LUMTOR-771803 format. One record per atom (N, C-alpha, C, O, CB): y, x, z; residue number from 1; residue in three letters; atom name. Coordinates in pm, whole numbers. Each point is the difference from the previous one (the first is absolute). Glycine has a CB too. Example, Ala and Ser with C-alpha at 12.3 -4.5 7.8 and 13.67 -1.06 7.14 Angstrom:
// LUMTOR-771803
+--------+--------+--------+-----+------+------+
:     py :     px :     pz : seq : type : atom :
+--------+--------+--------+-----+------+------+
:   -569 :   1319 :    780 :   1 :  ALA :    N :
:    119 :    -89 :      0 :   1 :  ALA :   CA :
:    120 :     90 :      0 :   1 :  ALA :    C :
:     -2 :    104 :     66 :   1 :  ALA :    O :
:   -115 :   -293 :     59 :   1 :  ALA :   CB :
:    222 :    154 :   -197 :   2 :  SER :    N :
:    119 :     82 :      6 :   2 :  SER :   CA :
:    109 :    -77 :     73 :   2 :  SER :    C :
:    111 :     51 :     17 :   2 :  SER :    O :
:   -174 :     67 :   -232 :   2 :  SER :   CB :
+--------+--------+--------+-----+------+------+
***
This chain:
// LUMTOR-771803
+--------+--------+--------+-----+------+------+
:     py :     px :     pz : seq : type : atom :
+--------+--------+--------+-----+------+------+
:   -118 :     82 :      0 :   1 :  MET :    N :
:    118 :    -82 :      0 :   1 :  MET :   CA :
:    125 :     87 :      0 :   1 :  MET :    C :
:    104 :    -37 :    -55 :   1 :  MET :    O :
:   -230 :   -144 :    175 :   1 :  MET :   CB :
:    116 :    296 :    -59 :   2 :  ARG :    N :
:    114 :     91 :      8 :   2 :  ARG :   CA :
:     41 :     50 :   -138 :   2 :  ARG :    C :
:    117 :     27 :    -25 :   2 :  ARG :    O :
:   -190 :     40 :    254 :   2 :  ARG :   CB :
:    -26 :    -55 :   -319 :   3 :  LYS :    N :
:     31 :     48 :   -135 :   3 :  LYS :   CA :
:     94 :    -95 :    -73 :   3 :  LYS :    C :
:     76 :     43 :    -86 :   3 :  LYS :    O :
:   -299 :     69 :     79 :   3 :  LYS :   CB :
:    219 :   -240 :     41 :   4 :  TYR :    N :
:     89 :    -97 :    -63 :   4 :  TYR :   CA :
:    141 :      6 :     60 :   4 :  TYR :    C :
:     99 :     -7 :    -73 :   4 :  TYR :    O :
:   -296 :   -140 :     28 :   4 :  TYR :   CB :
:    205 :    160 :    176 :   5 :  PHE :    N :
:    131 :     -1 :     66 :   5 :  PHE :   CA :
:     80 :    128 :    -24 :   5 :  PHE :    C :
:    123 :     -4 :      1 :   5 :  PHE :    O :
:   -220 :   -145 :    170 :   5 :  PHE :   CB :
:     29 :    260 :   -192 :   6 :  LEU :    N :
:     69 :    128 :    -14 :   6 :  LEU :   CA :
:     15 :     46 :   -144 :   6 :  LEU :    C :
:     50 :    110 :    -24 :   6 :  LEU :    O :
:   -138 :    -52 :    246 :   6 :  LEU :   CB :
:     47 :   -139 :   -318 :   7 :  ASN :    N :
:     11 :     38 :   -140 :   7 :  ASN :   CA :
:    144 :    -18 :    -47 :   7 :  ASN :    C :
:     63 :   -102 :     29 :   7 :  ASN :    O :
:   -303 :     39 :    -69 :   7 :  ASN :   CB :
:    290 :    160 :    -33 :   8 :  GLY :    N :
:    138 :     -4 :    -46 :   8 :  GLY :   CA :
:     28 :   -113 :    -97 :   8 :  GLY :    C :
:    107 :    -60 :      5 :   8 :  GLY :    O :
:    -99 :    303 :     28 :   8 :  GLY :   CB :
:   -103 :   -271 :   -121 :   9 :  ALA :    N :
:     21 :   -108 :    -98 :   9 :  ALA :   CA :
:      9 :   -135 :     70 :   9 :  ALA :    C :
:     81 :    -85 :    -38 :   9 :  ALA :    O :
:   -203 :    218 :   -136 :   9 :  ALA :   CB :
:     39 :   -154 :    274 :  10 :  ILE :    N :
:      2 :   -127 :     71 :  10 :  ILE :   CA :
:    126 :    -11 :     85 :  10 :  ILE :    C :
:     61 :   -107 :      6 :  10 :  ILE :    O :
:   -312 :    104 :     -2 :  10 :  ILE :   CB :
:    289 :    111 :     60 :  11 :  LEU :    N :
:    123 :     -4 :     80 :  11 :  LEU :   CA :
:    122 :    -31 :    -85 :  11 :  LEU :    C :
:     85 :    -79 :     39 :  11 :  LEU :    O :
:   -188 :    243 :    119 :  11 :  LEU :   CB :
:    112 :   -102 :   -275 :  12 :  SER :    N :
:    115 :    -26 :    -87 :  12 :  SER :   CA :
:     -4 :   -142 :    -55 :  12 :  SER :    C :
:    106 :    -61 :    -18 :  12 :  SER :    O :
:    -96 :    303 :    -41 :  12 :  SER :   CB :
:   -129 :   -296 :     30 :  13 :  ALA :    N :
:    -10 :   -137 :    -48 :  13 :  ALA :   CA :
:     41 :    -99 :    109 :  13 :  ALA :    C :
:     64 :   -101 :    -29 :  13 :  ALA :    O :
:   -247 :    170 :   -128 :  13 :  ALA :   CB :
:    146 :    -41 :    281 :  14 :  VAL :    N :
:     37 :    -89 :    110 :  14 :  VAL :   CA :
:    151 :      4 :     23 :  14 :  VAL :    C :
:     63 :   -104 :     20 :  14 :  VAL :    O :
:   -288 :    140 :     86 :  14 :  VAL :   CB :
:    283 :     83 :   -108 :  15 :  VAL :    N :
:    144 :     12 :     18 :  15 :  VAL :   CA :
:     74 :    -71 :   -112 :  15 :  VAL :    C :
:    101 :    -67 :     23 :  15 :  VAL :    O :
:   -132 :    287 :     95 :  15 :  VAL :   CB :
:    -18 :   -207 :   -239 :  16 :  SER :    N :
:     61 :    -68 :   -114 :  16 :  SER :   CA :
:    -11 :   -152 :     14 :  16 :  SER :    C :
:     95 :    -72 :    -31 :  16 :  SER :    O :
:   -150 :    269 :   -113 :  16 :  SER :   CB :
:    -59 :   -244 :    191 :  17 :  SER :    N :
:    -19 :   -145 :     19 :  17 :  SER :   CA :
:     94 :    -53 :    108 :  17 :  SER :    C :
:     58 :   -108 :    -15 :  17 :  SER :    O :
:   -297 :    130 :    -56 :  17 :  SER :   CB :
:    252 :     51 :    179 :  18 :  VAL :    N :
:     90 :    -42 :    107 :  18 :  VAL :   CA :
:    143 :     -3 :    -49 :  18 :  VAL :    C :
:     75 :    -92 :     31 :  18 :  VAL :    O :
:   -230 :    188 :    140 :  18 :  VAL :   CB :
:    193 :      4 :   -248 :  19 :  SER :    N :
:    135 :      5 :    -56 :  19 :  SER :   CA :
:     24 :   -118 :    -93 :  19 :  SER :    C :
:    108 :    -61 :      4 :  19 :  SER :    O :
:   -110 :    310 :     15 :  19 :  SER :   CB :
:    -95 :   -282 :   -101 :  20 :  THR :    N :
:     13 :   -114 :    -91 :  20 :  THR :   CA :
:     15 :   -131 :     77 :  20 :  THR :    C :
:     84 :    -83 :    -34 :  20 :  THR :    O :
:   -220 :    205 :   -137 :  20 :  THR :   CB :
:     56 :   -139 :    274 :  21 :  LEU :    N :
:      6 :   -124 :     78 :  21 :  LEU :   CA :
:    132 :    -11 :     77 :  21 :  LEU :    C :
:     55 :   -109 :     13 :  21 :  LEU :    O :
:   -304 :    112 :      7 :  21 :  LEU :   CB :
:    299 :    108 :     31 :  22 :  ARG :    N :
:    130 :     -4 :     70 :  22 :  ARG :   CA :
:    113 :    -33 :    -96 :  22 :  ARG :    C :
:     91 :    -77 :     33 :  22 :  ARG :    O :
:   -176 :    243 :    133 :  22 :  ARG :   CB :
:     80 :   -109 :   -284 :  23 :  THR :    N :
:    103 :    -29 :   -100 :  23 :  THR :   CA :
:     -6 :   -146 :    -40 :  23 :  THR :    C :
:    104 :    -65 :    -16 :  23 :  THR :    O :
:   -115 :    302 :    -67 :  23 :  THR :   CB :
:   -108 :   -290 :     67 :  24 :  GLY :    N :
:    -15 :   -140 :    -37 :  24 :  GLY :   CA :
:     41 :    -95 :    110 :  24 :  GLY :    C :
:     49 :   -110 :    -28 :  24 :  GLY :    O :
:   -231 :    178 :   -121 :  24 :  GLY :   CB :
:    163 :    -28 :    273 :  25 :  ALA :    N :
:     38 :    -86 :    112 :  25 :  ALA :   CA :
:    152 :    -12 :     10 :  25 :  ALA :    C :
:     52 :   -101 :     48 :  25 :  ALA :    O :
:   -262 :    166 :     73 :  25 :  ALA :   CB :
:    279 :     39 :   -164 :  26 :  ALA :    N :
:    146 :      0 :     10 :  26 :  ALA :   CA :
:     67 :    -71 :   -117 :  26 :  ALA :    C :
:    115 :    -42 :     11 :  26 :  ALA :    O :
:   -130 :    255 :    116 :  26 :  ALA :   CB :
:    -55 :   -227 :   -238 :  27 :  GLY :    N :
:     63 :    -56 :   -119 :  27 :  GLY :   CA :
:    -70 :   -125 :    -50 :  27 :  GLY :    C :
:    -80 :    -62 :     70 :  27 :  GLY :    O :
:    153 :    289 :   -130 :  27 :  GLY :   CB :
:    -38 :   -262 :    -63 :  28 :  ARG :    N :
:    -60 :   -117 :    -62 :  28 :  ARG :   CA :
:   -142 :     28 :    -45 :  28 :  ARG :    C :
:    -37 :    115 :    -27 :  28 :  ARG :    O :
:    263 :   -188 :    -46 :  28 :  ARG :   CB :
:   -305 :    -31 :     64 :  29 :  HIS :    N :
:   -137 :     13 :    -49 :  29 :  HIS :   CA :
:     -6 :    -54 :   -142 :  29 :  HIS :    C :
:    -23 :   -119 :    -21 :  29 :  HIS :    O :
:    -71 :     98 :    256 :  29 :  HIS :   CB :
:    114 :    108 :   -329 :  30 :  ASP :    N :
:    -15 :    -40 :   -139 :  30 :  ASP :   CA :
:   -124 :     68 :    -56 :  30 :  ASP :    C :
:    -78 :     59 :     74 :  30 :  ASP :    O :
:    329 :    -91 :   -101 :  30 :  ASP :   CB :
:   -270 :     24 :   -103 :  31 :  TRP :    N :
:   -122 :     50 :    -60 :  31 :  TRP :   CA :
:    -15 :    151 :     17 :  31 :  TRP :    C :
:   -112 :     50 :      5 :  31 :  TRP :    O :
:    124 :   -238 :   -168 :  31 :  TRP :   CB :
:     98 :    261 :    170 :  32 :  ARG :    N :
:     -8 :    147 :     15 :  32 :  ARG :   CA :
:    -56 :     39 :    135 :  32 :  ARG :    C :
:    -73 :     99 :     11 :  32 :  ARG :    O :
:    267 :    -75 :   -164 :  32 :  ARG :   CB :
:   -160 :   -100 :    256 :  33 :  PHE :    N :
:    -56 :     28 :    132 :  33 :  PHE :   CA :
:   -151 :    -19 :      0 :  33 :  PHE :    C :
:    -74 :     82 :     54 :  33 :  PHE :    O :
:    291 :   -154 :     52 :  33 :  PHE :   CB :
:   -263 :    -37 :   -166 :  34 :  TYR :    N :
:   -144 :    -27 :     -3 :  34 :  TYR :   CA :
:    -75 :    103 :    -83 :  34 :  TYR :    C :
:   -113 :     37 :     34 :  34 :  TYR :    O :
:    162 :   -279 :     -6 :  34 :  TYR :   CB :
:     11 :    288 :   -135 :  35 :  VAL :    N :
:    -62 :    106 :    -81 :  35 :  VAL :   CA :
:     -8 :    129 :     81 :  35 :  VAL :    C :
:    -99 :     73 :     -8 :  35 :  VAL :    O :
:    186 :   -179 :   -205 :  35 :  VAL :   CB :
:     15 :    135 :    291 :  36 :  SER :    N :
:      1 :    120 :     84 :  36 :  SER :   CA :
:   -108 :     -8 :    108 :  36 :  SER :    C :
:    -66 :    100 :     29 :  36 :  SER :    O :
:    312 :    -73 :    -72 :  36 :  SER :   CB :
:   -265 :   -144 :    102 :  37 :  VAL :    N :
:   -103 :    -18 :    102 :  37 :  VAL :   CA :
:   -138 :     20 :    -61 :  37 :  VAL :    C :
:    -85 :     67 :     58 :  37 :  VAL :    O :
:    234 :   -226 :     68 :  37 :  VAL :   CB :
:   -172 :    100 :   -242 :  38 :  VAL :    N :
:   -129 :     17 :    -68 :  38 :  VAL :   CA :
:    -24 :    146 :    -34 :  38 :  VAL :    C :
:   -111 :     50 :     17 :  38 :  VAL :    O :
:    129 :   -283 :   -110 :  38 :  VAL :   CB :
:     84 :    302 :     44 :  39 :  ALA :    N :
:    -14 :    142 :    -33 :  39 :  ALA :   CA :
:    -30 :     83 :    124 :  39 :  ALA :    C :
:    -81 :     93 :     -6 :  39 :  ALA :    O :
:    239 :   -124 :   -186 :  39 :  ALA :   CB :
:    -94 :     -1 :    303 :  40 :  SER :    N :
:    -26 :     73 :    124 :  40 :  SER :   CA :
:   -143 :    -23 :     48 :  40 :  SER :    C :
:    -67 :     94 :     43 :  40 :  SER :    O :
:    308 :   -115 :     19 :  40 :  SER :   CB :
:   -288 :   -102 :    -70 :  41 :  LEU :    N :
:   -137 :    -29 :     42 :  41 :  LEU :   CA :
:   -102 :     67 :    -92 :  41 :  LEU :    C :
:   -103 :     48 :     47 :  41 :  LEU :    O :
:    181 :   -267 :     47 :  41 :  LEU :   CB :
:    -50 :    222 :   -223 :  42 :  LEU :    N :
:    -91 :     69 :    -92 :  42 :  LEU :   CA :
:     -2 :    150 :     26 :  42 :  LEU :    C :
:   -106 :     63 :     -8 :  42 :  LEU :    O :
:    149 :   -240 :   -163 :  42 :  LEU :   CB :
:     72 :    235 :    201 :  43 :  THR :    N :
:      6 :    142 :     32 :  43 :  THR :   CA :
:    -81 :     31 :    125 :  43 :  THR :    C :
:    -73 :     99 :      5 :  43 :  THR :    O :
:    300 :    -86 :   -110 :  43 :  THR :   CB :
:   -215 :    -99 :    206 :  44 :  LEU :    N :
:    -78 :     18 :    122 :  44 :  LEU :   CA :
:   -149 :    -14 :    -27 :  44 :  LEU :    C :
:    -81 :     75 :     55 :  44 :  LEU :    O :
:    274 :   -161 :     79 :  44 :  LEU :   CB :
:   -230 :     -9 :   -218 :  45 :  THR :    N :
:   -141 :    -20 :    -34 :  45 :  THR :   CA :
:    -57 :    120 :    -74 :  45 :  THR :    C :
:   -112 :     43 :     28 :  45 :  THR :    O :
:    152 :   -289 :    -40 :  45 :  THR :   CB :
:     35 :    300 :    -81 :  46 :  VAL :    N :
:    -45 :    119 :    -74 :  46 :  VAL :   CA :
:    -14 :    119 :     93 :  46 :  VAL :    C :
:    -96 :     77 :    -12 :  46 :  VAL :    O :
:    209 :   -163 :   -196 :  46 :  VAL :   CB :
:    -21 :    103 :    301 :  47 :  ALA :    N :
:     -7 :    113 :     94 :  47 :  ALA :   CA :
:   -123 :    -13 :     90 :  47 :  ALA :    C :
:    -69 :     99 :     23 :  47 :  ALA :    O :
:    319 :    -79 :    -27 :  47 :  ALA :   CB :
:   -277 :   -139 :     53 :  48 :  ILE :    N :
:   -118 :    -20 :     85 :  48 :  ILE :   CA :
:   -127 :     24 :    -80 :  48 :  ILE :    C :
:    -94 :     64 :     49 :  48 :  ILE :    O :
:    220 :   -231 :     91 :  48 :  ILE :   CB :
:   -130 :    116 :   -262 :  49 :  GLY :    N :
:   -118 :     22 :    -85 :  49 :  GLY :   CA :
:    -22 :    146 :    -32 :  49 :  GLY :    C :
:   -115 :     46 :     -2 :  49 :  GLY :    O :
:    151 :   -269 :    -94 :  49 :  GLY :   CB :
:     70 :    296 :     73 :  50 :  THR :    N :
:    -11 :    143 :    -29 :  50 :  THR :   CA :
:    -56 :     77 :    119 :  50 :  THR :    C :
:    -86 :     86 :    -16 :  50 :  THR :    O :
:    278 :   -106 :   -143 :  50 :  THR :   CB :
:   -143 :    -12 :    278 :  51 :  VAL :    N :
:    -51 :     67 :    120 :  51 :  VAL :   CA :
:   -147 :    -34 :     21 :  51 :  VAL :    C :
:    -79 :     87 :     38 :  51 :  VAL :    O :
:    309 :    -93 :     66 :  51 :  VAL :   CB :
:   -267 :   -118 :   -129 :  52 :  HIS :    N :
:   -139 :    -41 :     17 :  52 :  HIS :   CA :
:    -92 :     74 :    -97 :  52 :  HIS :    C :
:   -107 :     47 :     39 :  52 :  HIS :    O :
:    185 :   -273 :     39 :  52 :  HIS :   CB :
:    -37 :    236 :   -203 :  53 :  ILE :    N :
:    -81 :     69 :   -100 :  53 :  ILE :   CA :
:    -11 :    148 :     31 :  53 :  ILE :    C :
:   -107 :     58 :    -11 :  53 :  ILE :    O :
:    176 :   -226 :   -161 :  53 :  ILE :   CB :
:     43 :    230 :    212 :  54 :  GLU :    N :
:     -3 :    143 :     33 :  54 :  GLU :   CA :
:    -89 :     27 :    120 :  54 :  GLU :    C :
:    -73 :     99 :      1 :  54 :  GLU :    O :
:    302 :    -76 :    -93 :  54 :  GLU :   CB :
:   -224 :   -109 :    192 :  55 :  SER :    N :
:    -85 :     23 :    118 :  55 :  SER :   CA :
:   -148 :    -20 :    -34 :  55 :  SER :    C :
:    -86 :     68 :     54 :  55 :  SER :    O :
:    275 :   -142 :     94 :  55 :  SER :   CB :
:   -216 :    -19 :   -238 :  56 :  ARG :    N :
:   -139 :    -21 :    -42 :  56 :  ARG :   CA :
:    -51 :    120 :    -78 :  56 :  ARG :    C :
:   -114 :     43 :     18 :  56 :  ARG :    O :
:    152 :   -292 :    -27 :  56 :  ARG :   CB :
:     47 :    306 :    -78 :  57 :  GLU :    N :
:    -38 :    119 :    -77 :  57 :  GLU :   CA :
:    -23 :    119 :     92 :  57 :  GLU :    C :
:    -92 :     79 :    -23 :  57 :  GLU :    O :
:    222 :   -164 :   -172 :  57 :  GLU :   CB :
:    -49 :    101 :    298 :  58 :  LEU :    N :
:    -20 :    110 :     95 :  58 :  LEU :   CA :
:   -128 :    -19 :     80 :  58 :  LEU :    C :
:    -68 :     98 :     31 :  58 :  LEU :    O :
:    315 :    -68 :    -15 :  58 :  LEU :   CB :
:   -281 :   -153 :     16 :  59 :  ALA :    N :
:   -123 :    -27 :     74 :  59 :  ALA :   CA :
:   -123 :     30 :    -87 :  59 :  ALA :    C :
:   -102 :     46 :     51 :  59 :  ALA :    O :
:    222 :   -222 :     84 :  59 :  ALA :   CB :
:   -110 :    150 :   -265 :  60 :  GLU :    N :
:   -112 :     29 :    -89 :  60 :  GLU :   CA :
:    -19 :    149 :    -20 :  60 :  GLU :    C :
:   -113 :     45 :    -21 :  60 :  GLU :    O :
:    154 :   -261 :    -93 :  60 :  GLU :   CB :
:     67 :    293 :    120 :  61 :  GLU :    N :
:    -12 :    145 :    -16 :  61 :  GLU :   CA :
:    -70 :     65 :    119 :  61 :  GLU :    C :
:    -71 :     99 :    -17 :  61 :  GLU :    O :
:    279 :   -102 :   -120 :  61 :  GLU :   CB :
:   -188 :    -52 :    256 :  62 :  ASP :    N :
:    -62 :     59 :    120 :  62 :  ASP :   CA :
:   -142 :    -35 :     12 :  62 :  ASP :    C :
:    -66 :     41 :     95 :  62 :  ASP :    O :
:    279 :    -49 :     17 :  62 :  ASP :   CB :
+--------+--------+--------+-----+------+------+
***
């Protein structure tokens, strides 16, 4: 579990998502906000998937 919390890609995706949500909370919710939220969630999903695949590959090597 620590590999997910300490990974740089996941940390940057979480910070980006928080920034997007804070910006959206302060302003109007139009289509650009929703596209930004979807993009942030996809970025987080890709980062989690990448860490999962890399950890599986390292486990297979050992």
